[in-house]
Steps between C-alpha positions, in 0.01 A plus 500: 500500500164400651322267250173685520679837449667348192164363386355850518795645303473235231122552472536875475782482250763658732703178443461251218540123471771565247719643769362293793440158332229291671735198514761691709444385864529740790577213740280642779184414690217749552220461751182596324256456786480280815585146392577590135839570342667509162851391418665662202724241339549310171216398520283673766347320792183582685474415866193451726563445867217328690442363850565148365805578288638672191362477146714592208397569145817409306819422689803641309725412210765235485759779524346706782281269704736492802514875505115513474474264805732720696310815403166349614659405827554869573125548482360186674625191665182299441534154355409458141164331476431506128664632185311570174698480169347754265663295225799279438760744370827453685503853638192425710534154644828439693445641849315217676799281583649776718180511708485117506852482643405758761184306591695176543749664730230666704273197518220671311252346259637546142336724246262395227538613141195585290502532123302429190502143380703593182787633699660153572513430128692823450764386750525170312539689170775719652698194590456355154605822326763621744758571231260702287373698798855572612594634157195715443506654847864576472418677174183674619662645811854531364628262773752266333584308818152430617432141593143370463365323816396141504358448847151629562263511795185348358152593634321310778162621402397555137164625371312536170290822497489652847629419843390668826647461843532682828807548722423659837221747428611583142330350197678439170350445159732354242388510132642340191553719197683416174718793417871536507493127577247217494551453879441852615312586824381828635407534868226718658526582874168664581588608859786707367325589168815382333564333170825301445510459125836338435628608154154576360594869559867612512505870442569443131348386174391141596757226447270316255738472211835393644691386184693223667239353731200266466145595422323790670120557509412876454124452451466296826738746664266789420204317645691445827601865520141607464388242762759639742373852437153402636648439844539874554838448666681773691848346439644322203820310578664377185781256425722778371492877551362686794158474674206707384279659768154629446188340353488728193862443411483122545191482278665724235820290495313176460240612245746697287725196475197291401402748238844492340507122484141487361597752229799298389312169510205633303711661230728202458211255474327726245815490282540124557139436392558707182756249374784746523854414603669538844710773339178700437392461856839605640495822295131580493393464860498834679502575869256753652695817566299583812618172651856511381545841658420363846788477747419143593473360136838605360678223293801478734494120553290342222353669191155505339651390164615179665149438636375497139731209422390315807132541408575374151679192635204435743225518246680434170800276571859555389435545126539873419305495169818530287521178300876543461528452876312172502804298399781762487849475380773513758568859613863468386399387154258785468759756618759368259252540209396853605868603552590367157213689339597820687862481389639354825438488874696824546247687284223382731691604808583845355136562419398383849734762653354768279150402616594500866622857463153610381360398833129469420323180603468350153865564423611342823298190421634474150857544623461207729385275220779600270784476747377160613504373145848643461632329813334170400673520162842606614718502809698804389602697815371820350162346456501363853587845625203645302272235648621579849448879451156460354370275775649730756295789355191279489546420874558859587197634309260222620271562790430153632710264707414230249636686193798654689593151622484323163665783303755563768595133516534485122739799512740318728477145354851514363645672807467210748419133532143568383602519130292286268669199344597522130453233239779337300500796261551753782138617481313622802227267627 
């Protein structure tokens, strides 16, 4: 399907991002106008062909970069002059070596990579925490065999706030914005009236709360979205999802996403300032219905509830306001005590199964707590089966990639090599 036709269908509601997820690549290239093209991949790549060479905004993931290179070569044979990394996530930064090898063979000048000055530190951190990143991304994307990369193409040119350059007769304005990452860049191409926003817009509720990843910056993110909206762009080319065409639509997508983030930030900080607990913030913050009904703000990847937690961490630290959690008992010890009080771990598991059958949100949440206590307190196969079944339901009834990944992974922990280790008493860790 043509990406602009799909964009129209998603905008109108003919299709939804629940059925056509923004992270699903179409592995195609679409010419937008003379010298401008869009590659749908995981993640997307924007291409600008000039008289003096090709400029790419993002370059492809470590899994699909070679395919991206081949796809671009069906559109243009121009040498790669410059590549801009919108940020350092591994689905955006692995395509340059394919163009460098091509340049070396052809005797061309090699490409330059442009990125924000914080991006190199991200690559360093990825090397330091390879094991952790491998585990959490296997869990997030339900990809048990995924191997985390260790070799990165670092930038040649880094910048602090803004970087402007010209290739051929095309001007590029690269702007820093804290948002999904601290190293994010969005690019304005005035001659094409095009914004390349990286992951600051992804056809979904913004990925500002990812439970397993480092700090995100929703307030600054909203500022960047509103700044982009002032450009009156005709095209919005995002890191995931399909392009948006039309000044009114582009402005609506950007400002509505900003409005959602601003609402969550304001409410969470108000609760934080009142001296309440994180638990209060999680369950008291509400999400404007006129925004949550929009086709491009559905919680199919991240969820607004997770953004509340991220805001709390950013402004309030890790303490959640519950003094029992300041220096907690081991989870296993707590589970043993609760199971003993309840009359046994089996009683907890039985009640959890009753709650899961009720199906309402509060019952689902309670069922998860009870069955986790039961499994921590006992390795009885019936309890493990209950845990497996409850997490499978949680995965099935969740909307976001994040929740589906974590719950789904938990449901299969005892089915494969990803099972958690037990302590000397047979308890689940």
